[in-house]
N, C-alpha and C positions, 0 to 999 in steps of 0.2 A: 448418544445424543449429540446434536450439533454443538451445543455450548461446551460440553465436556471434551469433544474432539478439538475444539479451538484451544481450550486451556491446556490440554495434554501436550500439544505441539509447541507451546510458547517457549518453554525453557530451551529445548533443542535449537529452535530457530534463532533465539537471541544469542546463544553461545556461539553458534556457527557464524552468525553475522559479525559478532564482535571480533572473532578470530581472523576473519577475512578482510574486514574493511576499516576497523576503527571507527572514527566519527568525523563529522565535519570540522575543519580547522577553525573556522571563524563563524560563530553563531550570532554575533551581535550586529554586524553591519549589513543588514538585509532589509529590503523594502517590506512594508506592511500593507494591509488592505485585503478585503474579501475578494476572492476570485470573481471577476466579472463586474465588481463594483469597487474599483480601486480608489475612487474619490472618498474623502472623509470630511466631516464637519467638525472643525476644531472644538474642543471643550469650551463651553460657554459659561454663563453665570447661573447659578442655582440658588433660588430663594426658597427657604424651607420654613415650615411651621410644623413642630413636632409636639405630640403629647405621648404619654405611655402607650396609647392604643392607636395612634394615627400618625401619618405623615402626609403633608400636602404642600403645594407651592407652585412655582412657575420656573420654567427653564428657558433661558434665552441664549441662543447661539447665532450671532450675526443677525440676519433677517428672520431667523427661524424662532418660533415660540411654541411652547408646550405647557399645558396645565395638567396637574396630576393630583390624585389623592389616593391613599390606601388606608382603610379603616378596619380595625379588628372589631367586628360588630357583635361577636360572641366568642367564646373560647375557641381559638384556632380556626375561626371563620372570618373571611376577609372580603370586603368589597373594594374593587379597584376601578378607577376611571381615569382615562387620559383624553385630552383634546389636543389635536395637532393637525395642521394642514387641511382643515375642514372635515376632519374625521374624528369620531369618538370610538375609543377602544375601551371595553368593559370586561370585567371578570368577577365572578363569585367563586371563591376558592375555599374549600373545606380541607384543611391539612389533616385533620383527624381521620376523616373518611377517605382522603386522597382522591377527591373528585373536584374538578373545576369546570365551570360553565363560562365559556369565553365568547365574546361577540365583538363585532365591529360594524359601524354604519356611518353614513354621511351625517354631518351635523344636523341636516334637515330631516333625518330619519330614513332616507333612502339607502339603497345598496351601495357598497363601495368595495374597493380592494386595496391591498397593500402594494405600493410601488417603491422604486429605488429611493426616492427622496425621503419617504417615510422611514425606511429602514436605516438610512444614514443618520437621520435626526435621532431616532430611538437609540442607535448605537452610541452616539455622542452623549445622550442623556444617561445611558448606563454607566459610561466612564465617569461622568460627573457625580452620579449618585454614589458610586464607590468611594470617591475622594472625600465626600462631604458628610457621609453618615455611615452608621454601622449596618452593613447589609448582611451580617452573619447572625448576630444575636438580637437585634431589634426587630421583632417579628413583623411589624407593618412594613418596614423598609426591606426586609429580606424577601417577603412575598412579592412586593412591588418589583424588586430587582429581578427576580426569577421570571415574572410575567413579562416585563419589558424586554429582558434579554431574549425571551422566546419570540416576542413580536418583532424584534429587530432582525430576525432571520426568516420571517414568514414569507414564503414565495408568493408571487403575484397570483398564482392559480390555486392556492390552497384556501378554501373558504375561511373567513374570519369567525364565523359562528359554528361552534362545535362543542362537544363535551369531551373532556380528557379524564381518564380514570387511571390511577396508578396502583402501586403495591408491588413489592419485589417478588412476591409469590405469583403474581399475575402478569407482570409486564416488564418493568425495568430490571436490568442485571447490573449491579455495581461491579466495577473493576478496580476499586481502590487498591486491592492487594497486588495489582499488576503495574502499579506506577513505576516507570523506569524500565519496563520490560517490553519486548516486541510482541505484538499480538495481531493476528489477521484482522483486517477490516475489509468489508465488502459491500457492494451495492448491486442492484440490477438496473438496467437502463436500456438505451436504444441500440447498443452494440454487443451486449453480453448480459449474463445473469449472475445471481449470487454464487460466489466461490469459483466462477470462471476465472482463469488466471488474469485476463485483461480487465476484470472488474474487482480485483483483489490486490490489496497492498499489505505489506508487513510493516506496521507502524508502531513506533515507540509510544507508549502511553504516558501522557502528562508532561513531556519535556517542555520547559519554558524557553522559548526563543521568540524573536520578533517576526519570524516568517517560517513557512514550512520548507524544509529541505528534503530533496529526493536524491537517491543514489542512482545516477544515470550515467551510463558509459564509463563507469569506474571512478566517478567523482561526485561529491555532494554539490548540488546546485539548487537555486531557488526557482529554476525553470519549472513551469507547471506541466507535469506529465499528462498525456492524453491516452488513458487506458493502456499504459505499458504493463506487461504481465508481471505481477507480484513484485512491484517496485518497493524498495525499502524507503520509508519516510519517517520524519520526526519533526517536532517543533510546533509552535503556536498552540501548546497545550492540547495536542491531539487526544481526542476522547473526552474532553471537557464539554459539558452541556452549556452552551452559550457562545457568544461571539468572542473569539480571541481568548486571552488569558485573564482571569480575574486577579485582583490584588491579593485576595485571601486564598483559602483552600479551594481546590477544584472539585467539581462534581463529575466524576468519571464513570461512564456507563458504556455498555456494549453498543446500544443503539446510537448514542452520540458519537462513539468511535466510528461506526459505519456511516453516519451522516457526514462526518468530517471527510471520510474517504471519498464519498460521492462528490462533494463540492470542491475537492482538491485534486481531482483526477478526470479532467475532460469536461466537467460541468462547473457551474458557479452557484452562488448562494440562492438565486431565485430560479434555478433550472427546474423545469417541469419533471425532468428525469430523476430528481432527488426528492420529489414530493412525498413519496411513501416513506423514505428514510426520515424526513422531517417530522411527519405525523407520528411515526413510531417512537421518535425521541422526545415528543412533547411531554409525556407524563414524566419522563426522566428529568426534564428541565424543571418541572414544577415540584416534584416530590422526592427524587433520589437524594440520599444523604451526601453531604460534602465529605471529602476525603482528608482526614487529618494529616498534616505534614506534607501536603502537596502544593 
């Protein structure tokens, strides 16, 4: 099977790579920012109202404002709603059944789509949420964090209204056990297909750095490769579901590993050519387990 083949090759690949190249000398002094959307909105002010079953409030970052609420309406069932930039984002999430109904529409009820300004504000909100509340064990906040993290990566051309179904036996494949090891990551796009050398990287799972490093022409660099064959990469929590590195444990899955590879190799976070990888990773973002010790 394909998954088994990828896992069988991981140990040999990582040992060979370590023997030949070592690692990047300086992992700290590197730029940050999603490929293609390097601007960031600095972390703003988060006003919170919390109960044991809910979290709600307002987020203000400069001229940007966002209202939000997440309520556990029944055991492991949550209603989420956000208002930002004239848009409403909504989700009904059943963690027990691992099913989510998500939607997005203009404040007046018409159709809308996600654009770069929306993603930047949502990414800023995710960072603030992690700093101010428990996004691991407080259920209403944890579900809100996962939903917003997913929305912060939603490409322009992926519909906001859809159903997401999870379950490890049906969809997501956790790679918690491969943290710190090199594993193939691949995508299909406009120049190549799955597992073609130019659409495949050998990426270290879960390494925490401020940027992605690629081994190009014998040196580690933060230059973004454009479909280089089987390039080695690491950093920025490669394989984690969500934007960048979380403050707590990571959610490491095969689909998120592949999505990272797509947006870090010749495409960017909103690229049409990474839509299918984003969609495949959506259930992972909502329902895959976090990886202890990562």
